[in-house]
N, C-alpha and C positions, 0 to 999 in steps of 0.2 A: 740147487746147482745145476747152471743150464752149461752144458759141454758142447764147442761150434764143431766143425768140422777143420780139414785142415784146409788150407788155406791157399791162392799165391803170393796173399798178404805175406801171411810167415818169411815167403823168401822176397818182396822186397825187406821184411822188417829186417831180413840177415844182411844182407846189403849195405843197408843204410844204417845198420850198428857196426858194422867193420867199417864203412867207410869206402865202400863199393862203386865201382859205376863203371859202365861197362860198355861206349858208345861204340868202340868198330867190333867184329867179329870175335877180333884174338881177347881183349876182354871181356869181349861175353865168355869162354873158352876159356879162361883164366880164372877166371871169380864161379865160376861154374864146376872147374878144380875146387878150390879153396875151400864148396864149399860141400861136393863128398869126399871130399876130407876131417870135414868139419864131423857130416854126418861119421863118416871109419872111429874116427872121435871117440866118437857118441857109444857106438859098436864097443869097440873096443872094450872101453870105460863100463860097458851093461856083460863082458866077457870077462871082466878082474875080475868084478865084482861075486857073477855067480863059481872062478874059478872060485875066490877065495872061501867060501859059501863048500866048497865040494868039498876042501883039508879039511875043513871044522875050522876056522875061525872065528872067531866071534865076531860080525858083521849084524848091523839091529838094521830090523826089520826095513822098516820106512829107506834105511840109505839103498838095499838091495829094492826093495821096491824103481823108487821113484829111478834110478838109474834104467830098473830096463824100459818103463815107460822115456825117459827123455832116447833111448833107445827106438822106441816104438815109432815115435813121434815124429825125432828125425826123419827114419827111415821110410814111412811113408810119406813123407813133407815130399827129399827127394823123388819116392816114386812120381809122386802124382806130377812134381815137375816134368819126370820123364815124361807123364803121358801131354801133357798139356804141349810140350815139346814136339809132340808123336805128332798131336791133332793139329802144327801148322806144319810141322814139315808137308803132312798126308793135302791138303785147305790148297798147300803151294798146290802142292801136285795133280793139280783138279783143275787149275784154274785154265785156259783155254790161253791160250797165246797166238 
């Protein structure tokens, strides 16, 4: 089984799946905000599962691992998007006017 890294295509897939399109800066900011909320919801789900395990509730191991991995992948994707945005901003700063 081959494991692929996280790519910007994952964000594009999120936008396509959610029916989002960003043609203005305000729309892009809105889409990015919704994406951050989506990542946050995965983090909260993982936290809820962790709390349930700590309370001693019966939580299937596969569900716990799956929620943790979903949260991890979503966060890594958000970090990668942030890095790309910073690289683009730094490139713009280096441009000669």
